[in-house]
N, C-alpha and C positions, 0 to 999 in steps of 0.2 A: 665210300671214301672217294670213289672217282667223281662224284658230283661236286666235291670240294676243290677238285683241280682247277676250274677256271678261276676260282678266287685266289688259289695259290699262285697261278701264272699272273694274274694281275698284280699281286704283291711283288712278284719277280720283276715285273715291268717297272714298279717303283724302286727297284734295288734290293729287295729283300733277300739276302743270301739264306736266311732261315727257312723262308718259303721254298726256294730253290732246292735246299737240301732235303726238305720234305718230298718234293716231286721226284727227286733222285731216289730217295729211300724207297718210294712207291713203285717206281717203274724201272729201275736200273736192272734188277734181277731179269725180268721179263725180256727187256731189250737184249741184254747179253745172252740170254738163251736162244732167242730168235736169231741173232747174229751168229752164234756159235753153230747154228744148224746150217749157216750159209758159208762159213768160213773156219779156218783153224783157229783154235782158241785165242792165241796170241793176237792174231789179227782182229778177231772179233772184240776182244777187249779194248784194243786200241780204237777201233771204230766206235764202240760204245762211249768211250770217253770223248771222242770226237762229236758224237751225237748230242751229248749233254752239254758240251761247250757250245756248240752250234745252237741249241735250245737257249742257252743263256744269252747269246748275243742276238738271236732272232726272236725273242719272247714277244716283242711287240707286233711281229708279222702274223701271229696267231689271231685268227678272226672268228673262230668256232664255225666256219663254213668252208665248204669245199665244193669242187664241181659236182660231187655225188650227194650234197646235202649238208647236214649238220656233222661238224667234226668234233671229236672228243680230244682232249689233250693228250690222251693216250695213243689215239691213232695219228695225231699230228707228231708225236715223238717217234712212233714207229715208222712214219713217213720219212722223217729226217734220218733215222738209221738206214732205211731201205736205200734212200738216195746215196747215202755215205757209202753203202755196201756196193752198190752198182758201180760207183765211181772207183772203187778198189777191185772190182771183179777180176781183171786180168792177172794181177798179182796173186789173187786168191786162188785161182785155178791152178797155177803153177805150185803154190804151196800146198794145196789140198792133194794134189798127186803125189807130192813128195812125203806128205805126212799121213802114212797109213796107220799110225799107231794112237790115233786121236781116240780117247776112250771116254768122252764125255757121255753121261748117262741121262741128259735132259730130254733127249727125245723119246725114251721108252721108260717102262715102270722100273722102279728102284729095284724090284726083286728080279729083273730079267737076267738071264745069264749072260756072260761075257760074250758068248757066241751070238746070242740073239741080239745084244746091243750093236756088236760089230757088223752083223747082217743088216740091221736097221740103218746103221750110219752109212754103210755101202750102198744100200737101196736109195737113201736120201740123196747120196752123192751122184747116183745115176740120172736124177731128175734135172731138168734145166734149172737154172738159177731162178727164173720166173716162178716155175712150178714148185720148186723147194720152198720158196718164200711164202707162196699161198698156202701150201700144206702146213708149213710151220705155224703161220699165224691162225689158221682155221682149226686145225687139229690139236696143235700143242699148246696154243694160248687161248683158245676159245673165242677168237673172233668171229663175229658173223661174216658172211661173204661180203656184205656191203662195208663193214668196217675195214676188212682186208682190202677191198677194191679202193677205198679211200686212201689207206695208208700206202698202198703200192702204186696208187695213180694209174690203175687199170680199170677197163670197163667191168662191170658186175658180171657179166656172161663169161669173160675171159677168166676171171677169178674162179667162178663156179666150175668151168671146164678144167682148169689147172688143178683144182682140189680133187675133182672126181677122177681125173687121169692119173694124178699122182697117188691117189689112195689105191687105185687099181694096179699100178706099177708096184707099190709097196707090198700089196698082197701077193702079186706074183712072185716078187723076189723072196719074201718071206715064206712062201708056200701056205698061206692062209686062205680059206674060203671067204665068200661074200658074207657069210653070216656072222 
């Protein structure tokens, strides 16, 4: 389905609301989950809406290329979401510290206990925003390191390092072995 995204985006450039709604249907949940891993749910949902509004208004700016090579519509959308998230970072940190009752299960298995989900959430919160974004994209959303580097506009080596260090930090906090 992702291979149909460029054609849908071309239709969006021609003003097709139907094509845009299809893109939203395909990517909105993943964008929201990514943003919820970075911010409080309410803030993340607002930023997700801003992301898709920006995608609608900036559709003509998509070229299918990035400084890292070929860009997918998916990585372009996540790139917009990432830029929006970074812009709201300061407020998110204040909100994140106040909101300790965030119970979103998107970062862990559905069958995980409440305590495990809370530990995972706290472990993610202990990572820097850049590390958390790289971990969320690569581990929770199945992005390759290259796709994440493109979406986050970071060097590939930095993303690989963020994912490795973030994974190690999560293992330490959760008390899991390397296996």
